[in-house]
N, C-alpha and C positions, 0 to 999 in steps of 0.2 A: 945753534943748528936749528933749521925749520923741521919741525915734525915731518915725517913720511906721510902719503896719501894714506897707506894703509893704517898709520896710528890715528890720522884725523879722522879716518872714516868709522874706525873703532869707537872714537869719542862721541861721535855723532850718533853712533847706533845705541851706545849705553845711554846717552841723554833722551833719546826718543823713546826708548823703552821703557824710561821712569816714568814719561807721560801718558796719562790715558789717554784714549783713542779719540774719546768725545772732547776733551781739552785742545789736543794736537789740532782736530778738524775746524774747532771754533777760532784757534789763534791763526791758521793758516788763511780762514776767511776773512779775518779781521785785517792781517797783515799783508796778504797778496792779493786776494780776489777783489776786494771792494775798498781799496784805501782812500778815506777821507769821504766816505758817502754821508748824506746828509739825510738827517732824521728829523722830521717835523715832531716837536712835543709841545702840545697843546695844554699841557698841566703849567706852563709857564708862558701863558699869554699869546701861545702860538707862533713864537719864533722859532725858525730853524736852527737846531742844535748841531755842532760839528762834531757830536759822537759818532765812532763807528760801530756799525751795527752788522748783525749775522741775517742773512737771507732765508727764512725758514719757510718748509712749505708742510700743509698739512695732512698730507700724504706722503711725507718723506722722499720727495722729488727733488733733486738738488738744482741750483740756480746754475745757470749755464753763462751769464754774462757779467761784465766786470763793473755794473753799475745797478743801481736801485732805484726805482722810480716812487717818488714820495708821494703821500696821501695827500689829496685835494683838500680844501677848507670846504667845510660842510656846505657853504653858501654857494660855490664854484659848483660842486656836484648839483645841487639843486637848478640852478642856472642852466646849468649844458644841459641837464635831463629835461628840462622845459623847454629850452630852445630846440633841442632835437625832436622833442614831440609835436611842436608848432611846425618846424621846416619840413618834416617828410612825414607822408602818410603811412601810418602802421597798421597793419592788418586788424580786422574787428575783434575786440574783447568782449566774452560776457561778465558783466560786472557781478552775476552772481557765482562766479566760480572765484572772484577775488573775496566775497563776503564770506565763502566758505574758508578761506585760507586766513582771513584777518582775524585774529584773536582779540578778544575785549577785555583789558584789565580795568574793570570800572573804579576800583579804589586808587589806582594811580592815574586814571583818566587816559589811558594810552590804547592805541590800534596798533598791533605789530603783524605785519604780513609774514605768516610763517613758511619758510621754503623748506621744504625737505633737503638735506644734504648741504644747508647753509646756516648751521648755527641753530636751526631749530629746537633742536634737543636741549641746547645749552640755554637757551633762554626761556623756554617752558619751566626747565627745572629751577632757574633762577627766581623767577615769578614764585613758583611753589614753596620754595625755601623761605624765600621774603616774608610770604603769607602765612606759612606754619612756624616756622623754625625748624624745621625737618628736612632731612635728607631722603629722597626717594630710593629704596632697595632698587625697585625697578625701575630706570630713567625714562622709560617708555612708557608708564601708566597712564595711559589718557582718561580712565576713569577717575583717577586721583586729581589730575588738572581739573577736571570738571567738576569735580566734589566742591573745589575751593573757587567756583565762580568764573574760572576761565573758560569761556566759550567762544564760539565761531560767532562772529558777526551776525550771520544768516540767521541764528536762532533768534533774534529779537524781532518785534514787531518793524515794519518799514518807517513809523514815525520815529522809533528808537534809533533806527539805522541811521536816518538823515542826520540826527541830532548829534550822535557821536562822532560823524564824519566832519561836523562843522566844528565841533567844541574839542575835540580831544586832540592829542597829539599823536600824529601819524608816522609809524616807522617801517620802511622795509630793508631787508638786507640782501644784497646782492653777491653773486660768485660767477667767475668768469664760466659759461657754459659747459667748455670741453673740459676743464677741470673738475666741475660737478657731475658730467657724466663719467668721466674716469673715475670719481670717488665712489659713484652709484656702483658701477661695476666693481671695483676694488673691496667693497663693503657689502654688497647685498647679492651679488652673481658670483663672483670668483671663489670666495669660501665653499666649501662643501656644505656647510650649515647657513649660508647666506640666505637672507629672508625673503628674497624676491625669486631666487633660484627654484623654490619648492612651492611657489605660490603659480597665480596665472600667468605672469610675465614668463616664467621658467615654462611653462606648457607651451605657450605659444611660441616662444623661442624654439622648443624642438618639433614643433609643428610647421611654422613657417620658415625658418632658417634652416633647419637641419631635414626637413621634409619627413619627420618621421612620424609614426603613428602614437596617438595619445590615448590608445584604448589598453586595457589590462594595465600589466604593473609598469606604467612609463615613470612612476615616481622613483623607481631604482636607478635608471637610466640619468634623470636628472641630479640624484644625490651622488652619483659616481662619476660624472662626465667631466672633463676639461671646458670652461666656457672662457674662450680668450675675447679680449675686448672688442675685436672686430665683430664678433658674435652680436654684443649687447649694439652695437653700432648698426648692424643689418635689423635687428629687432627694432628699434626706435624709427627706421624708416619703412618698416612694415607696418607701423601703428602710423605713421604719417600718410601713408598712401591709402590707410583704409577709413573711411571716415567713420565707419559705425564703431571703432575703434578710439577711445581716448586714452591719451598718452599718460603713461603713470605718473603721479605727483613728483617721484623722485628724479625724474629728467625732464618733466614738462616746463618749457621755457617760463622763466621767472614773469616776463611781461604777460603771459596770459594766467599766471598764478596772480599776480598782483594790480595787474592792470593799471600802471604808473602813469599812462598819460590821459587818464581818466580822473583817478583820484589822486589830489594834489598831498603828496606826501611831503612831510616836515623836515624828514631825515632820511638820508639814503646812505646805510651803512654797507660796508664790505667786509666779505670774508677777510680777503687780502690786507685788510689792515683792522683786523677784528682787535686786536690788543687797545688799539686808540680809539676805535669806534664805538665799541661796546659802553664806553664812559657814557653816552648820551642816556643808554638806559639805567648803568646804575646811580646816576646823578637823579634821574627821575625816581627812582627807589628810594633814594636818600641812604644808600649804603656805601661803602667804600668800595672804589674801582676794583681792587684785587679780588674780591668775593665774586666776581663773574667766573663761573665754572669753566670756561673754555674744556668742555667735553669733545670727546673724538679729535685728540690730538691737535686740538688749538692751542693748547697751553703754550705753544712754542712761538706763538704770533707776536710780533714785535711792533714798533711804532711804524716802521718801514712798509712798504706794499712789498708784498710777496712773488712779485712779478719782475722781469720776463723770468720763465722757468721751464724747463723741458718735461715734455709728456711725450716720452719715446711711442707708447703704443699708438698713440694717434698719429704721429710723425710716420708710422710703418704702415699705415693704413694706404691701400690702393687711392688715387687721387679722387676718382668720382665719389668714394665714400666719405673722403674728406669735405667736399664740394658740398654733397647732400647734407653734411650735418652744419656747415656755414649758411646754407638757406634754412635750415629748420629752425637754428637760432640766430638768424640775420637780427631780428629786432633787439635781443639781448645784446649782441655784439655792437649794434649800431647805438641804442639808447645809453648803455652804460659804458660805451668807450672800451670795451674789450677787442682783442685781436689775436691773429694766428700769424706768426712769424716761423716758419719750420726750423728747428722742432719746438720752438718756444710760445706759449701761450703769452700774452703782453695786454698791458692796460695803460691807456693814456688819453687824458682829456687836455686840449690844447686851449691856450688863454691868451690873448693878444700878439699870438705868432711867436713865443718864445717861453712861456712857463710850462712846462710838461708835468703832468700830473695824474693820479688815478682817482 
């Protein structure tokens, strides 16, 4: 006789109970949400592997679609970026700003444009550990990096800058601007000890977004108040509308930070496919790929691209605020193939009308 429904339910319940939550979630993603997804594995000559994979997020935001966009080949990314730079006029960028962000590694003849909230801490500390054999207790110890000769390009004479730009390998890292902005809020403003909450951006948020006085003991207000994502979005718009204010590096558009239409980068890496892309750096350093530190929760990145993915806080914003952010980050979205399809961030380059990749 077939077991009753209750008996079947009981058996399933006890089976599920025996499996840890994390394993169960991964099993569901593999078997139900993304069956047969393709993953590019460049460690075996760039062929497409049919291994099924899990779509992870740096900020633990779940994927909401049943497919995974694969990572573009490096040459496709470069060609697409250069074509888009030539086809459409981007706003003027100050090369001096890029020279401030480009890190010089003379030992390995590398120039890397360091973008806050785009794996910059991981890269800094990888270079430091490679040079010294030590791990920093404080992963944000800038004087420690500088002591080992990791200096911004602007620190050098103009003749050296020109020579390094011509002869060193040039690398930049991109990240979807809305995801990056969300990460800035999640780590720098949302926590009570968020580093930007208690500094000048927090003060300006209190003054311009909340219309409150910033005299007296305003720091206590900042320390205890809730700062929703919408407040940061409004603050970014304040910076955009006031020419005397310079956007904070943690949310400034990457096209402003790295100037990719003037500086001809040799490699364009993405946070969305950092597991695979970081091999460019580890190969240059002549160290095993698994030594890339993947700080700030990037250790879960896989070979596939971590989009499409939901960002509910952005989806819930009034349409005018969404439109304002799309305008501020227009160049980042267009040049790097990023997009927004409510409630998902997306990333797609198109080649020959058929191939979709990021």
